[in-house]
N, C-alpha and C positions, 0 to 999 in steps of 0.2 A: 891606731896609735903605735904598733911598734913596726910602722912603714912596708908591712906586709903586704897591703891592697892599698888604692887610691880610692879616696869617698866616692868614688861617682863608683867605685864596681862595689858597693857594699849599700847603696841606698838605692832603692828601686824607684825612679820616676814615674813620674804620676801617667806619665804619656807609656808607659809599658801595661800597665795596668788598664787605661782606658783602651789600648790596643788589645787586650785580654777577654773584651767586654767588660768589666767591671768599674760601675759607678763612681768616684773618687766624689765624695761631700766636703768639705772642711768648714763644717756651720753648725749649729749650737743644736741638739736634740731636744722639745722640750716634753715629749711624751710617745710613748712608743704602747702598742695595743697588739698584744702576741698573738692574740684571736683573731682578730681582722687584717693582721701582718703588715701594719702601716705603722710610719712613725710620724710625729708632727716635730715641723723644724718651725726653730724662733719664729721668724714671719710668717708662721701661721700655714704656710703651705703643707699640705699632707702626703705623704708619698709610701708606696703600697711596697711591697718585698716578697720575695720567694725564702731567700737566705739572708741573714743581715748579721753581720760584721760591727761589732763597737771597737772601734782602736781609738780609744778614751785619749792615747798620751798620759804623760805622769810629769808633776815637776819635782826636781830635786828638792829633799828635805833638809834644809837650814835649817841648826838649830840656833835660840836665841843666843850666839858664843859672843862677846868682848871680843871685837876684833874681825868677825864675820866678813866684813867690805873693806878689806884691807887688799892694796895689789896685790898677786901672787896668790891668792884664797879665788878657789874654781870649783862651779859645779860642772858637773858632766851630764848633758841632756844629749846635745848635738854633734855632727861632725865640726863643725864651726868651734863649739866648745873645746874638742879634743885639739883641736889643731892650735886654739890661740894658749892650751897650756902647755903643747910642746912647743911652740913658738918663745914661748914666756922662758921654759925653761931650760933653751938650746940661748937665747939674747943674753939672759943675766947670768952665763953659767952654773945655774942651780947643783949644787952637790947633793942638797939631803931635798927628804919629801916626803910627808905623812898626810895616808890616806885615811880620813876619817869615817870607819864604820868598815864593816868585814863582811859584808855584803856581797853579791855575785859581781856587781859594778866595781866596787871599791877595789877588789881583789883582780878584777881583770884590769883596772887600771894599772895597781899598783906593778903586777908581772910585766903587762907589756910595756910600762915605760921601764920595769930594770931591765927588761932587753931590748931595749931600743938604747940604752943607755944604760952600757952595764957596771960604771962607778956612778950611779946616782944610789945614795942610800936610800932605803925604803921605810918606812916604818909603816905599820896598817894598826891602827888604835880602834877598838870593838870594845862597847860597853857591853856585850854578854859573855859569856863564859867561852867560846868559841868561835871558831869562824865558820860563816854560813850558817848564824845561827836561828835562822827562818826555815832552814833548806831540808839541813843534818842534824841527824841525832849526834850523841857523843863519839860511838863508835868511829862513824865516818866522817867526823871533822878531823878524827888523830892525823888519818892521811891527808887531809889537806894540809894541816899543819906542819907537817912532815915534808910535804911539795914544800910549802913555801920556804920551810929550812933549808932545802937545798938551793931554792932559787936566791939564797940570801938576804931574805927577805924578813926585817923585824917584826913580828905579829905580837901584839900588847893586849891580848884580853882581861876580861874585869878590869878597863882601864876608861875610866870617862875624862873628856874631855869640856877643861871646863873656860877655857880662854884661847885666843892666838892673839900672840906679843908683836907688836909692833918697835921696827924699823925704819925711819923717815918716811911712813908710811906704808912702808912694805911690810908682809909678815918676814917675823924671824924667828917662831918657837911658836 
């Protein structure tokens, strides 16, 4: 997001893994038998393994907020998501950004966009009382808060987002 690396340099292509002797499967697993060391796939195929890595992926958590479907509301899950966000910011000359959630990804997005767009006003809103609330205790969170302040990021903890305002179909607040 900061333009410090190309998307190709941070995503490992499947062929690179396969060339290293790793079998990449993108299928639903319906059962795992750790004693027999096998997995059952959705179609009924059973595969044995020596070592098993489950890379489940994840979907962004989108709170049920009024306005969540407006143009200019983004979630970040993949490189194309980041590219779409940056393209939107640049094309519409966005002056302020609000990040909902002070978890790892939210803080990374906020700080990287602030670095690549220094004039962008970045606000991070967190429902709990500190940044990275599921990772850090209060003492460690103070250091993160200080860093965010130094980066000119407005951190608002203990605040709940209750909705997203619209103007002409786009987010405005």
